[in-house]
N, CA and C atoms as a LAMMPS dump frame, in Angstrom:
ITEM: TIMESTEP
0
ITEM: NUMBER OF ATOMS
267
ITEM: BOX BOUNDS ff ff ff
-5.0000000000000000e+02 5.0000000000000000e+02
-5.0000000000000000e+02 5.0000000000000000e+02
-5.0000000000000000e+02 5.0000000000000000e+02
ITEM: ATOMS id mol type element x y z
1 1 1 N 6.424 419.765 355.786
2 1 2 C 6.981 418.524 355.953
3 1 3 C 8.397 418.821 356.378
4 2 1 N 9.048 419.753 356.422
5 2 2 C 10.564 419.59 356.713
6 2 3 C 10.484 420.038 358.31
7 3 1 N 10.004 420.819 358.66
8 3 2 C 9.41 421.383 360.124
9 3 3 C 8.762 420.113 360.802
10 4 1 N 8.15 418.927 360.469
11 4 2 C 8.203 417.408 360.988
12 4 3 C 9.553 417.073 361.354
13 5 1 N 10.132 417.075 360.094
14 5 2 C 11.416 416.076 360.618
15 5 3 C 12.139 417.132 361.537
16 6 1 N 12.526 418.219 361.533
17 6 2 C 13.182 418.968 362.106
18 6 3 C 13.025 418.266 363.7
19 7 1 N 11.358 418.091 364.014
20 7 2 C 10.931 418.332 365.16
21 7 3 C 10.902 416.922 365.687
22 8 1 N 11.209 416.076 364.944
23 8 2 C 11.357 414.613 365.659
24 8 3 C 13.232 414.586 365.126
25 9 1 N 13.743 414.835 365.207
26 9 2 C 15.108 415.562 365.338
27 9 3 C 15.26 416 366.966
28 10 1 N 14.3 416.799 366.909
29 10 2 C 14.216 417.235 368.526
30 10 3 C 14.009 416.482 369.611
31 11 1 N 13.205 415.846 369.205
32 11 2 C 12.294 415.014 370.222
33 11 3 C 13.24 413.799 370.324
34 12 1 N 13.721 413.349 369.221
35 12 2 C 15.179 412.047 369.314
36 12 3 C 16.049 412.455 370.145
37 13 1 N 16.892 413.695 369.774
38 13 2 C 17.993 414.305 370.883
39 13 3 C 17.341 414.306 371.862
40 14 1 N 16.262 415.124 372.896
41 14 2 C 15.708 414.933 373.81
42 14 3 C 15.88 413.996 374.566
43 15 1 N 15.78 412.377 373.76
44 15 2 C 15.493 411.203 374.398
45 15 3 C 16.751 410.686 374.526
46 16 1 N 17.575 411.062 373.473
47 16 2 C 19.184 410.469 373.718
48 16 3 C 19.361 410.702 375.318
49 17 1 N 19.373 412.399 375.308
50 17 2 C 19.232 413.215 376.754
51 17 3 C 19.182 412.737 377.742
52 18 1 N 18.458 412.12 377.696
53 18 2 C 17.365 411.239 379.188
54 18 3 C 17.336 410.191 379.638
55 19 1 N 18.329 409.556 378.33
56 19 2 C 19.233 408.16 378.586
57 19 3 C 20.313 408.358 378.897
58 20 1 N 21.279 409.379 378.708
59 20 2 C 22.307 409.346 378.871
60 20 3 C 22.986 409.096 377.914
61 21 1 N 23.094 408.571 376.531
62 21 2 C 23.35 408.205 375.133
63 21 3 C 23.72 409.408 374.403
64 22 1 N 24.813 409.183 373.522
65 22 2 C 25.007 410.302 372.259
66 22 3 C 24.589 409.432 371.241
67 23 1 N 24.69 410.334 370.11
68 23 2 C 24.114 410.04 369.038
69 23 3 C 25.406 408.612 368.128
70 24 1 N 26.51 408.811 368.368
71 24 2 C 27.566 408.084 368.215
72 24 3 C 27.534 406.68 368.791
73 25 1 N 26.821 406.385 370.153
74 25 2 C 26.441 405.11 370.85
75 25 3 C 25.393 404.558 370.267
76 26 1 N 24.651 405.115 369.772
77 26 2 C 23.231 404.541 368.884
78 26 3 C 23.835 404.367 368.134
79 27 1 N 24.64 404.472 366.861
80 27 2 C 25.105 404.187 365.933
81 27 3 C 25.011 405.379 364.771
82 28 1 N 24.103 406.712 365.21
83 28 2 C 24.062 407.484 364.178
84 28 3 C 25.681 408.715 364.15
85 29 1 N 26.018 408.33 362.924
86 29 2 C 27.773 408.988 362.858
87 29 3 C 28.192 409.246 361.558
88 30 1 N 27.001 409.984 361.22
89 30 2 C 27.126 410.56 359.81
90 30 3 C 27.515 411.761 360.186
91 31 1 N 27.723 412.625 361.387
92 31 2 C 28.45 413.895 362.021
93 31 3 C 29.179 413.933 362.743
94 32 1 N 30.053 412.439 362.787
95 32 2 C 31.434 412.185 363.274
96 32 3 C 32.066 411.469 363.174
97 33 1 N 33.584 412.041 362.818
98 33 2 C 34.723 411.376 362.849
99 33 3 C 35.203 410.167 363.717
100 34 1 N 35.551 409.357 363.484
101 34 2 C 36.475 408.191 364.192
102 34 3 C 37.078 408.552 365.461
103 35 1 N 37.828 409.777 365.473
104 35 2 C 38.174 410.097 367.043
105 35 3 C 37.284 410.405 367.855
106 36 1 N 35.557 411.058 367.442
107 36 2 C 34.894 411.321 368.422
108 36 3 C 33.868 410.004 368.68
109 37 1 N 34.224 408.99 367.565
110 37 2 C 33.4 407.933 368.514
111 37 3 C 34.069 406.833 369.025
112 38 1 N 35.53 406.964 368.931
113 38 2 C 36.184 406.231 370.364
114 38 3 C 36.481 406.696 371.495
115 39 1 N 35.965 408.09 371.372
116 39 2 C 35.939 409.257 372.767
117 39 3 C 34.794 408.65 373.43
118 40 1 N 34.103 408.488 372.552
119 40 2 C 32.504 408.265 373.174
120 40 3 C 32.392 407.054 374.27
121 41 1 N 32.731 406.027 373.084
122 41 2 C 33.239 404.923 373.794
123 41 3 C 33.672 404.726 375.109
124 42 1 N 34.861 405.449 375.256
125 42 2 C 35.284 405.869 376.465
126 42 3 C 34.313 406.358 377.632
127 43 1 N 33.785 407.233 377.242
128 43 2 C 33.085 407.934 377.784
129 43 3 C 31.526 407.132 378.397
130 44 1 N 31.16 406.304 377.552
131 44 2 C 30.124 405.036 377.236
132 44 3 C 30.152 404.006 378.7
133 45 1 N 31.309 403.921 378.37
134 45 2 C 31.93 402.394 379.095
135 45 3 C 32.814 403.201 381.021
136 46 1 N 32.577 404.93 380.849
137 46 2 C 32.523 405.161 382.198
138 46 3 C 31.517 405.402 382.747
139 47 1 N 30.392 406.21 381.856
140 47 2 C 29.286 406.205 382.836
141 47 3 C 28.101 404.803 383.206
142 48 1 N 28.635 404.371 382.384
143 48 2 C 27.225 403.155 382.302
144 48 3 C 27.564 401.618 382.125
145 49 1 N 28.929 401.465 381.822
146 49 2 C 29.766 400.339 382.104
147 49 3 C 30.248 399.77 383.931
148 50 1 N 30.683 401.315 384.24
149 50 2 C 31.517 400.772 385.562
150 50 3 C 30.574 401.295 386.521
151 51 1 N 29.472 401.867 386.612
152 51 2 C 28.329 401.605 387.574
153 51 3 C 27.779 400.567 387.681
154 52 1 N 27.753 400.094 386.758
155 52 2 C 26.829 398.326 386.235
156 52 3 C 27.827 397.796 387.112
157 53 1 N 29.185 397.435 386.978
158 53 2 C 29.726 396.407 387.588
159 53 3 C 30.074 397.232 388.954
160 54 1 N 30.647 398.463 389.254
161 54 2 C 30.262 398.769 390.527
162 54 3 C 29.485 397.739 391.735
163 55 1 N 27.924 398.068 390.57
164 55 2 C 26.455 397.586 391.597
165 55 3 C 26.798 396.052 391.864
166 56 1 N 27.198 395.037 390.396
167 56 2 C 27.387 393.536 390.362
168 56 3 C 28.665 393.328 391.867
169 57 1 N 29.968 394.274 392.297
170 57 2 C 30.523 393.826 393.172
171 57 3 C 29.808 393.814 394.175
172 58 1 N 29.225 395.516 394.793
173 58 2 C 28.462 395.2 396.055
174 58 3 C 27.332 394.122 396.439
175 59 1 N 26.522 393.431 394.84
176 59 2 C 26.066 392.481 395.256
177 59 3 C 26.136 391.543 395.776
178 60 1 N 27.444 391.055 395.263
179 60 2 C 28.497 389.708 395.579
180 60 3 C 28.635 389.874 396.585
181 61 1 N 29.39 390.887 397.124
182 61 2 C 30.431 391.171 398.546
183 61 3 C 29.502 390.561 399.48
184 62 1 N 28.307 392.102 399.42
185 62 2 C 27.633 391.713 400.561
186 62 3 C 26.492 391.204 400.757
187 63 1 N 26.112 389.873 399.857
188 63 2 C 25.087 389.57 399.854
189 63 3 C 25.178 388.067 399.651
190 64 1 N 26.218 387.95 398.401
191 64 2 C 26.218 386.656 398.35
192 64 3 C 27.192 385.72 399.167
193 65 1 N 28.585 386.741 398.911
194 65 2 C 29.895 386.597 399.602
195 65 3 C 29.426 386.597 401.287
196 66 1 N 28.685 387.594 401.974
197 66 2 C 28.321 387.799 403.076
198 66 3 C 27.772 386.295 403.812
199 67 1 N 26.943 385.783 403.412
200 67 2 C 26.331 384.701 403.474
201 67 3 C 27.248 383.84 403.695
202 68 1 N 28.055 383.397 403.602
203 68 2 C 29.157 382.641 403.531
204 68 3 C 29.847 382.771 404.754
205 69 1 N 30.091 384.014 405.811
206 69 2 C 31.053 384.822 406.58
207 69 3 C 30.214 385.501 407.42
208 70 1 N 28.727 385.07 407.702
209 70 2 C 27.805 385.471 408.587
210 70 3 C 27.844 386.955 408.56
211 71 1 N 27.745 387.481 407.365
212 71 2 C 27.374 388.923 407.343
213 71 3 C 28.487 389.421 407.324
214 72 1 N 29.687 389.266 407.637
215 72 2 C 31.012 390.101 407.688
216 72 3 C 31.77 389.635 406.876
217 73 1 N 32.093 389.589 405.389
218 73 2 C 32.821 389.387 404.398
219 73 3 C 34.161 389.668 404.514
220 74 1 N 35.157 388.503 404.938
221 74 2 C 36.546 388.293 404.538
222 74 3 C 37.172 388.841 403.471
223 75 1 N 36.282 389.07 402.474
224 75 2 C 37.013 388.869 400.841
225 75 3 C 35.66 389.74 400.356
226 76 1 N 36.137 390.447 399.394
227 76 2 C 35.461 391.061 398.207
228 76 3 C 35.506 390.699 396.792
229 77 1 N 34.38 390.764 396.339
230 77 2 C 34.46 390.407 394.78
231 77 3 C 35.243 391.83 393.511
232 78 1 N 36.003 391.532 392.778
233 78 2 C 36.574 393.124 392.271
234 78 3 C 36.745 392.342 391.059
235 79 1 N 36.208 393.652 390.189
236 79 2 C 36.463 393.458 388.78
237 79 3 C 37.481 394.427 388.53
238 80 1 N 37.723 394.231 387.415
239 80 2 C 39.501 395.483 386.657
240 80 3 C 39.015 395.522 385.643
241 81 1 N 39.183 396.986 385.117
242 81 2 C 38.425 396.744 384.085
243 81 3 C 39.992 398.024 383.318
244 82 1 N 40.576 397.964 382.535
245 82 2 C 42.006 398.299 381.471
246 82 3 C 41.427 399.153 380.512
247 83 1 N 41.225 400.271 380.403
248 83 2 C 41.343 401.031 379.687
249 83 3 C 42.185 400.703 378.228
250 84 1 N 41.925 400.04 377.089
251 84 2 C 42.999 399.936 376.169
252 84 3 C 43.67 400.945 375.786
253 85 1 N 42.983 402.247 375.629
254 85 2 C 43.982 403.029 374.997
255 85 3 C 44.648 404.087 376.218
256 86 1 N 44.215 403.773 376.893
257 86 2 C 45.072 404.92 378.363
258 86 3 C 45.621 404.095 379.521
259 87 1 N 45.292 402.936 379.294
260 87 2 C 46.404 402.092 380.141
261 87 3 C 45.858 401.845 381.456
262 88 1 N 44.723 402.274 381.619
263 88 2 C 44.042 403.157 383.235
264 88 3 C 42.994 402.302 384.046
265 89 1 N 43.185 402.149 384.966
266 89 2 C 41.798 401.063 385.125
267 89 3 C 40.977 401.961 386.017
């Protein structure tokens, strides 16, 4: 029975790795402390949220705004994210 549980934990971690998330991001915090959780939140924002924001910026600028300027936009959409811990964008 213990081998089955260990196998399930292995496959669980394998799926997490495939999606690029950590145990803290999914709520499995029994083996971590608060500072690790905060650091993982910043990593998640950098690896998951910021790329999505960049995709949205490019789509709006190159497809929606460009429609109004005949393919050559004079302006662009830019989201600013400031990390509350470091103060960096």
